[in-house]
C-alpha positions in Angstrom: -2.0 10.3 23.4 -1.6 10.8 19.6 1.6 10.7 17.4 2.3 12.1 14.3 3.0 9.3 11.9 2.3 9.7 8.5 3.9 12.7 6.7 1.9 14.9 4.2 3.7 13.0 1.2 2.4 9.6 2.4 -1.1 11.0 3.1 -1.2 12.9 -0.4 0.2 9.7 -2.2 -2.2 7.3 -0.5 -5.4 9.4 -1.5 -4.1 10.2 -4.9 -3.5 6.7 -5.6 -7.1 5.7 -4.3 -8.4 8.5 -6.8 -6.4 7.3 -9.7 -7.1 3.6 -9.3 -10.6 4.2 -8.5 -10.9 6.2 -11.6 -8.9 3.9 -13.9 -11.1 1.1 -12.9 -14.2 3.1 -13.2 -13.3 3.8 -16.9 -11.6 0.5 -17.9 -14.3 -0.8 -19.9 -15.5 2.1 -21.9 -14.0 2.8 -25.2 -15.4 6.5 -25.1 -13.2 6.9 -21.9 -10.1 5.2 -22.9 -8.0 7.8 -22.8 -9.0 8.9 -19.5 -8.5 5.5 -18.4 -4.8 5.8 -19.7 -4.0 9.1 -18.2 -5.3 7.6 -14.8 -3.0 4.9 -15.2 0.0 7.2 -15.8 -0.9 9.2 -12.7 -1.1 5.9 -10.8 2.4 4.8 -12.2 4.0 8.0 -11.4 2.6 7.9 -7.8 4.0 4.6 -7.4 7.4 5.4 -8.5 7.4 8.4 -6.3 6.3 6.4 -3.4 9.2 4.1 -4.0 11.8 6.5 -4.0 10.2 8.0 -1.0 10.5 4.7 0.8 14.1 4.6 -0.1 15.1 8.0 0.9 12.6 8.8 3.7 13.0 8.3 7.4 10.5 7.2 10.1 7.5 5.3 9.3 7.5 6.0 5.7 10.7 4.4 5.2 10.8 0.8 3.8 13.4 0.0 6.7 10.4 0.5 9.0 8.5 -2.3 7.7 10.4 -5.0 6.1 8.8 -7.7 3.9 8.8 -10.8 6.0 5.8 -13.2 5.4 6.8 -15.1 8.6 6.1 -12.2 10.8 3.1 -11.5 8.8 1.4 -14.7 9.2 2.1 -14.6 13.1 0.6 -11.3 13.4 -2.5 -12.1 11.5 -3.1 -15.3 13.8 -2.6 -13.0 16.9 -4.9 -10.6 15.5 -7.5 -13.2 14.8 -7.0 -14.4 18.5 -7.1 -10.8 19.9 -3.4 -11.1 21.2 -1.9 -8.9 18.5 0.2 -6.0 19.8 -0.8 -2.6 18.6 1.7 -0.9 15.9 2.5 2.6 15.5 3.6 2.3 12.0 2.6 -0.6 9.4 2.3 -3.7 11.3 3.9 -7.1 9.6 0.6 -8.2 7.8 -0.1 -4.6 6.6 3.3 -4.4 5.3 2.7 -7.4 2.9 -0.2 -5.6 1.6 1.6 -2.5 0.9 4.5 -4.4 -1.0 1.9 -6.3 -2.9 -0.3 -3.2 -4.0 3.2 -1.3 -5.0 4.3 -4.6 -7.1 0.9 -5.3 -8.6 0.5 -1.5 -9.5 3.9 -1.3 -11.3 2.7 -4.6 -13.2 -0.7 -3.1 -14.0 0.5 0.3 -15.3 3.5 -1.2 -17.1 1.2 -3.8 -18.9 -1.3 -1.1 -19.3 1.3 1.1 -21.2 2.2 -1.8 -23.4 -1.6 -2.4 -24.4 -2.5 1.5 -24.7 0.6 1.8 -27.1 -0.1 -1.4 -29.2 3.1 -2.9 -27.9 5.2 -0.3 -29.5 5.3 -2.7 -32.5 7.6 -5.2 -30.4 5.6 -6.6 -28.0 2.6 -9.1 -28.1 -0.5 -7.0 -27.6 -2.6 -9.8 -26.7 -0.6 -11.3 -23.9 -0.2 -7.8 -22.5 -4.0 -7.4 -22.5 -4.4 -10.7 -20.6 -1.8 -9.8 -18.3 -3.2 -6.3 -17.8 -6.8 -7.7 -17.0 -5.7 -10.5 -14.3 -3.2 -8.3 -12.5 -5.5 -5.3 -12.3 -8.1 -7.6 -11.0 -5.5 -9.1 -8.5 -4.5 -5.6 -7.4 -8.2 -4.9 -6.7 -8.4 -8.1 -4.7 -5.4 -6.8 -2.4 -6.9 -3.4 -2.2 -10.2 -4.9 -0.9 -8.5 -7.2 1.6 -6.2 -4.2 2.8 -9.4 -2.1 3.5 -11.2 -4.9 5.4 -8.0 -5.5 7.4 -7.6 -1.6 8.2 -11.5 -1.6 9.3 -10.9 -4.8 11.3 -7.7 -3.7 12.9 -9.5 -0.2 13.7 -12.1 -2.1 15.5 -9.7 -4.3 17.3 -7.4 -1.9 18.5 -9.8 1.0 18.9 -8.0 3.4 16.6 -9.4 4.8 13.5 -6.8 4.0 10.9 -8.6 5.9 8.1 -8.6 9.0 10.2 -5.0 8.5 10.9 -4.4 8.6 6.9 -6.0 12.0 6.8 -4.7 13.7 9.9 -1.3 11.9 9.8 -1.7 10.9 13.6 -2.3 7.7 15.2 -3.2 6.6 19.0 -0.5 5.4 20.9 0.0 4.5 24.6 3.0 3.7 26.9 2.8 0.1 25.9 3.2 1.0 22.4 6.2 2.9 23.0 7.9 0.3 24.8 7.5 -2.4 22.2 8.4 -0.1 19.4 11.7 0.9 21.3 12.8 -2.5 22.2 10.8 -5.4 21.4 9.8 -5.0 17.8 10.1 -7.9 15.4 11.3 -5.4 12.7 15.1 -5.0 13.1 16.4 -1.8 14.0 19.8 -0.3 12.7 22.4 -0.4 15.5 23.9 2.9 16.3 27.2 3.4 17.9 
C-alpha cells in the first residue's frame, strides 16, 4: 500500500537544493564562474531558509515536530538497522533526522560564510578566516550529503522501498505494521490531544 508522504514543497525543495548545491560545488574552483557559484549559493541559502520556515509551520511529515533531533534515538536506530531489526518509518527515521538537521545547519553556515567571502567581508569581517570556514564547512556538508545518499540507498535496499522514487512521487510504501507503530509505538513524541 502506498501513502502520500512528501508534499510538493518538500520534493521541489529537495531536488532544487540538490541542483543548487551540485552547481555551486561544480563551479567553486573556477574564477570564471565565480558569479555563477555565488548565485547558486544564494539559491541554496534561500531554499534552506524556506525549508526551515516550512518545517516550523507545516503539518505532517514535513514538520520538524515529526522528526525531532535526538542523537540517542538515532544511534539506536542505526544499530538496529545494521542488525536488520530496525522498523520501517513512514516519515524520516531517527538517523535520517540527524542528517537532515546537519545538512540544514551546515548549509546555513556554508552560505553565510560564502556571502562574507563573496562580499569581501563587507569591510568588517576577516576575509581569510571566512574563506577557511567556507572551505571546510562546504566539505563537511558534502560528506553529510554522501552519507545521507548512502543511507537512503542502504535503507531502500533493507526495507524494499525506493526512497529516491518516493522523493519524486511523494508516495512511500507502508504496511499495517508501519501504521500500528506510527500510531502508538513511535520513539517520536506525539502532541497530546484532548
